[in-house]
N, C-alpha and C positions, 0 to 999 in steps of 0.2 A: 666547492673548487677546491684544488689540491693548496699547501700553503707555499707561498711564493710566484703563486699563479699571477697575480693581481699586486699592484704597489697599493702600499699599502699609506694612509692619510697621512701617518705620523711615523717615524724611526730614522737614523741614522742615516739612511741611503738618502731621506728627501730633502733635508734642509740645506744640501750643498745643490743638490740640482734643479731645488726650487729659486733660489737665489741667481743660478747662472740662465736659467728660463725667463727668467723674469727682466734680466738684464739685457737678453738680446732684443734687437730690432725692428726683425725682420718676426712675422707671427707666428710661432711655436709652443706645441702642444708637446709634454706626455701622456701617454695611451697606455693604459693598459692590457691585460691578453683578452679584457671582456669588452674594450672596444668603451669603456669608459675613460674622461679626460681628465687626467689626476692634477694636473698642470697646467695653468696657459697664461700665455702672458698679455698685457694690456694689449698691444696688437693684433693676437688673435681673438679675439675677446670683440675689436675694435673691424673686421673683415666679417664678422657671422652677426653684427650688430646684438651681440647677448653673452652673457658672462657662460663662458666654455667650462671651465670647471665643474664636473660631476655632469657632464653632459656624455651624451652617448655618442660619439663621434660619426656614426654611420647617419645619423639624422641629419645632420647636417653638410656629410658630404653624399650628396645623392646622383651626380651626373653617373653614370651607366661608365665610363672611363675608371674615375676617382673610386666611385665603389668597388669596383672589380677592382682596382691597385690598394686597395684599403684590406679589403680579404685577403690580398696574397699575404701584404706582410702582416697579420697579424693572424695568421695560419697557426695551429699548434705546432708543424712541421716546419714550418718557416726557419731560414738558420739564420743567426746571428749576423750583424754587420753585411746582409744584403740590401743592397739599396733598391726600395721601388720608387716607378717615378708612372705621373699621370698631369694633364694641365685643363684647369679647369676655368671656364670661362663666365664671368658673372657679369649681366649690363645693367645699366641705368638707363636712367633719360636721358645722359647727359653724355654718355663715356660707356665701354667695355674693358672689362678689365680681366687680362689674361694670365691666372696664375699656374707657377710650375709645382706641386705639390710630390713633394721628398718625405717616403715616409724608411726609417731607418729602425730594425729590431738593435736593442744595448745588447751587448755582449754579458758573457758570465763575469765578466770581469768586475762589473758594475753593481753586482751585489741585488738585481732587481731584473724580474721581468715586463720591460715595459719598451714599447716602442717611438720614439721620437719621430713625430709630425710635422715635417714645416712646408711654409708658405713663401714662394719669390717672384714676386712680380713681374715679369716680363713682357710686360704689354708694349715697350718702349721697345724692344727687338722685334717683335711680332709687329707693329707698326714701321718700324725701319725695314723691316722685310716686305711690307705690302707695298711701300713704298719705291724700293730697290724694284719688284716686279714692273709697278704700273710705271716704273722710270723708262725701262726697260719697252716694254710694248707700246709705250707713245713715242720712244724714237726711232722704234721700229717702223710705225707705223707713217711716221713726220718723214722718213727717209723714204720710205716704200714710193708713196706717191710721187715724189717728183722722179724717181726711179724709173717707173713706171712709163712715166711721160717722157721722158730720154730713150728706154729705150724700144717705143711705139714707133716715136719719130726719126728713131735712128735704122731702125728696120722700113720705116716708108724709105728713107731716103737712099738706102742703100737698092732697094726695088723701083717701087713704081713712080716716086718724083726723083728717081735722080735725073733725069732730065726735062726737070719743070723748075725754072729759076724762079718762076712768085712762088711757089709752093715751098721750097729750098728758102728764099728766104725769111718766109712766115715763119716756117718749124725751126728753124735756127734760131729767132729771135726768141719764137716761145722756150727754146732749150737753156738758151743761156739766160734767159729768165729765171729759170727754174735751176740752173745751177748754182746762180746768185742765191737763190734763196737753201738750196744747201748748203752754200760755203758759210753764208750767217748762222743758219743753225749749228753746225759747226764750231764756227766762233762763238756762241752764247755758252755752249754747251762746257767749252773750253775754260770759259771767264767763269761761269758758276761752278765748272770742280774747284778751280782754283780760289775764290771766296768762299767755298765750304771748308776750305784749309786754313784760311785767312782767317776767318769769322772770329778766332779767340784771340788775337792778337791786335792790341789797339792803335790805331798809327797815332804819332809822334809831333809833325811839322802841323806850323803854322799856318791855315790856309783861308783866304778873304773869301767870302761868297759873292760878293760881287764880282769878282775876277774870275768865280766856276761860273756863274750864270751868263756875265757877257762871252767866255771861253763856247759853251754849250751855243746861246746865240749864231756865232760867228760860223761854227761848224755846220749850222743847218737853217745858216743862209737861203743857200741856193733853193732849200727843199720849200722853205719859207718864203720865197719868193713866186717859187711856181706855184703853190696851192693859191697865192692871195691873199693870204691872211696876216689882219691888221697886230701886230705888237705893241700891246701896251706895258708899258716898261715903270710898275713901280717901287721902285726897288733905291732906298737910302744911302748916299754914299760914303757916311760912314759907319756902315756896320761892323760890329767887331766880329774877331775872327774867330773863327773856332778849328779847332784839333782835329785834323785830318790828312787823309791822303786825297791831294789836288786832281788825281785821274779819277780815280775811281769817281768822286764827285760829280766830278765831269762827267761822266757813264752814267748816272744816277738820273741827273734831269737832259740828257742828251736822250735817254731811254723815254722819259718821263714827255719831253716834247715831242720825241717821234709818236709817242701815243695819243697824243694832242689832236697832231697833225693828221693824223690818220684816219681817229674814228670824231677829232670835234672840230676840224676843220669847217665843215658844214656850217658852224656858227659865225666863221666869220672874221672872229676877234678869239688871239689867246694872251692873258695875263703872265707876265712874271711878278710876283708880289713876295716882299720881306717886309719881317720885322723882329725887332725884341720883345721878348716878354719877359717880365722880371721872374714869373714861376710858371714852371706845368705841371703838373701830376704826375708824379712816378721821378721827376731828375732835378735834382740837384741845382740850386742857382739861376742865374740868368739863362734865357734860349734865344736863340735864333730861329725864328719859325719860316721857311719857306715855301711858296705856293705856286703851281701851273693852274689856274684856272683858263677851259674852255667854255664855249656857247653851243655846246655841239647836241648828240640828242639823249647823253646822257643815259646812266645805267641802273636797270630795275636795282634794287637795293640786298635784292637776293642773291643776288653774282657778288656781291662788296666781300664779304667774309672771305671769300674764295681768290678772287683776285689774282694774288702773288701766289699763289699753286705753280708748278711747272707743268706746261700746258694748258692749262685752265686758259680757256676763251669763252665768251658771251653768248658770239657766234662766228663756229670754224670758220664758216663757208667764205665770210665776210675776213676774219683773218688772212684765211691763207691768199685770198683775192688782193689785200694790201701785202702781203708778202710779212707777214707777222708771223715770229717764231714763238710766239704763246712762253716766252723765255725772260722778255722782257722788265716785269715786275719782281716775279723773282728775283732776277739781279740786283735789282734795286732793295728788293725786302734784304738783302745779305748784308748789302754794304752798308743800310742804314744801323742794323744790328752791329757792325764790325764798330761802328763810330757811336755806338751807345746812343741812337736817335729814334725816333718815334716815324714812323709811315702813318698818316691819314687819310683817308681815302672817303669824297664826300660827293656821292648824286642825288641828281634830281632827272627821272626820266623826263623829257623834252625839253630841260632848263641847265645841260651841262653839267660839269665833272669838276674837280678839284684836288687835284693833288697834294699834299701838303709833307714837308720834309722838315723835322723838326730838330735843333741839333746842339748840343751843349756850347756856349759861349766859352772859349779860352779865360783864362784866366791872365794872361800875357798879351797887350794887342800889338797887332802887327808892328 
C-alpha cells in the first residue's frame, strides 16, 4: 500500500483527531482507505456492541444501501469533502432504530487519507413522519364516512324522496347526527392541536379538584339522568389544591365521565373518587389521585397501552355508533402531561374500568 494511503496508528495527526472523536456524543469512526477503523468513540462501540477500533467497517455495515454508500465513500477516485449518506435500520425485540449514516473523506489539508463516518439517530423523525401520515389518513377516513352519508342523502332528497315527508324527516335526522359528529371531530382536532402547542407550558393557577369534579358532573347531568346511571360521590371536601388550568381539568374529567357513560353505563353505577397520597412513584411530594370508575364491560388488557393514541378504538363500529371521535383519551393524556401528572388505566373484562388522574398537590392552599 502506498505511503499515506492509510491512517497510521501513531503520529502527529492522530492524537488531536483521537481526542476530538472520543469527545463527540454521537457515534463516530475514522476509517482508513482500506476500510479499517482507526479510531472509534465509545458511542460507536455501543451501537455495534463491540470495540470497533481495528475492525473492518465493511463487516459491520452490510445492509445493501449502506454498503454501497461506504464503497462510494472509500473509492480511490473519490473527491475529498464529498458527503455520502444512507439509512440503516436496526431492529430489536423492543424497538426499531433508524440511523442516518454519513461518510465524508477528509481533505488534503488534514495530512491524512481517511474518511469520517458518523451515525445520527433519526428514529424520532421517522416516528413523527409515520404519525403524521397515520394522522392524515385517519382524519381523512373519519371525515369521508359522514360526508359520504350526507352526499347520499342530499342526492336522495333532491330526487326520489323530495316529496316523501316521512323519508325526508328520517334522512334529515341522520344528516343532523352526522353533521354533529363531524363538528365534534373538528372541535377535538382543534383542541388537540392547541394542547400539543401548550404541553411544555405548565399552568400556574390554584385549582380545587372538588370544584373541577362538581363542574364536570353539572355539565353532564342531563346525560347522566338520561342514561339512568347512579353516581357515587366519594370525595372529601378538604382535598388540597393542585396547580393547574381549571377549564382543561374539567375537560379531562368531562372526557373520562363521557367515556364511562358511553361504554360503562350498562353497569348502572359510576363512581367519582379522590384521595391524597403522601407519595407516588416518579413524583415529588403528596399528590391528589382522582378516579372515574364504571361497572361496565371492561377492556381487554391488550388494548390498554394504546387507548390514548389518536383515533385508537377498541371497537370502531361501537364507537361510531355512540358518536365517539377517538380523540377523547388522547386529549386527556396531553392535558395530564401538561400538568406534570399521570394517567392510570385499569380494567378487567366483565368487571368495569377505572381511569385515575394523579396530580401533584400545590404547596399553597386555596
